[in-house]
N, C-alpha and C positions, 0 to 999 in steps of 0.2 A: 676225273673229269676229262683230262686230255685224252686217255685211252678211249673213252666213250665217244668223245668228239672224232678222234681218229678212226674209229669203227664207222662212224655216220659217213665220213668223207670218203672212206674206201667203198662203202656201199653205193655211195653217190657216184663214184667214178665207175664201178662196175656196171651201173645202170646207164653209163654214157656220158656223164657230165665230166668233161675233161678239166674244167676249173678246179674241181675238187683235188685232184692231184696236185696243182699248183699251190693249194693251201696246205697240203701235207708237206710239200717241199719248203715252203716258207716257214712252217712250224718247227721242222727239224734239221734244216740245213746247217745251222750253227753248231748244234750239238753233234751232227754227224761228222762236220769238218774237224771239230776239236778232237773227237774220237780217233780219226785218222791221223790228225797231227800228232796225237800222243803216241801212236803207233810208229809212224814213219819218221818223226822229228823233222820234217821239211815242209815248209808252208806250201811251196809250188806243187809238190807231189800231193799234198793233202787236198789242195784245190782241185786238182786233176782227178783224183780218186773219188772225191765227194761227187763230181759231176757224174762219174761213172757209176756210183752207187745208185744214184736216182734214175739214171737211163736204165739200169737194170731193173730197179724196182717198178718203173713204168711199164716195162716189157712183161714182167711177170706178176703184176699187181692182181691180175684177173684170177691168178691161181692162188693168191693168198687166202688161207683158210681160217684165219682169225683164231687160231689155237693159242696165240701169244699176242701180246700187244704189237701194234704196228712199229713202235720204235724198236722193240726187241727184234723183230723180223728185219727191219732195215739195218739195225746195228750188226746182225749176224752177217749181211751182205758186206757191209763196211769192214769188219774184222777179216772176213775171208779174202776180200780184194786186197787189203792192206798185207796181210800175210803172204799172199801170193806175190804181191809187188816186192816186198822185202826178200823173198826167196830169189826172184829174178835179179834183183839189185845186189844181192850178197852183202847185205848189210853195209851200205857204203861207209867208206873210211873217214869221210869229212864229219866234223861235229856241227850240230845244229847252231845256226845263228840266232840269237835272241831279237825280238823286234826292237827298233830303235825306241818306241814308246815305252817299252818295259825298262830300258836303260835310263831314259830321262825322266820317267815318272817317279822315281824314287828321289828322295832328297837325302842330303847329308854330304859328308866330305868325300873326296875322290877316293880316299882309302876305304871308307865304308862301301862305296859304289863298287870298287874292285872286289871287295870281299864277298859282296852280294853276287857279283858276276862269276867269282870263282865258285861259290857254293851252288849257283844254278848250273854251271857247267858240270860240277861234280855229281849232282843229282841226275842230270841228263845222261851222263856217262854211266851211272850206276843203273839206271832204268835200261838202257840200251844194252847192258851187259847180262841182263837177266835171260834165261830161256824162254823161248818164245810163249809157252803156255803160261809161265809165271808172269811175264811181262803183260800178256794179255789180260789175265785176271786182275792184275794190279791196276791196269789202266781203266778197265771197265768198273772196277769197284771204287777206286780212289777218285779218278777224274770224272767218270760218267754216273757215279753214284747208283750203280745198278745193284740189285739184290743178288745173293748167290744164286738164286733160282733163275733169275734172268741171264746171269752169266753162264750158268749150266746150259741154257737153251742156246745162247749164242754160240758157245764153244762146242756144243754137242757132247758134253761130259756130265757126269753126275754132280748134284749140289755138294756133295762131299768132296769131290775132286776140285771143285771151284774153291771151296774154303781151303782146302790144302794148298793149292797153288797159290792163292793169295797170301796165306800164312807164310809160306816158304819165301815168297817174293819179299814180304815184309822183313824176315829174318835176314835175308841176304842184303837187302838195302841198308838195314841197321848196321851190319858188319862192314859194309863197304863205305859207309858215311860216319863210322865212329869217330873219326878225327874232327867232324864237323859238329858233333853232339852239343858242345857248349855254345856254339853260334846259333843253333836251332832253338835254344831255350829262350 
């Protein structure tokens, strides 16, 4: 249903209705932000890059050929911008800082809170340590819940390569996080 609604909005925009693009932004901005955040692990960078994604989409939407869903098309823009950003920044050395609300939203003792924070940090480090293609496939599949066919379109690879990159990412993450296995159960 969303894809069909997206196509209608795209057509309305192409016919000159500017407000149709605003609806597309409202519909997808949170998901695009989350995708970019998972790639960059920095909230400010994700906000800036999200804005850039929609600026680029606005400028090139008239050329969108509707061969894939609007979200797949815009996710491809987001992934490419994120990867280019990460290359320029050379994978910053700082660790991501989790939101205050994430820290305070969980109940329990201070020791449990520290353990959860340690686990989140370990997961974050493990994801950041993955090779770019594996990290991208993992983020798109796990966090964005995209199909391997959609991931293949976004990454411009085959569906089989998408599955292989995701599988390899899972294997590496399991090895990197083996010491936390008991905590994850």
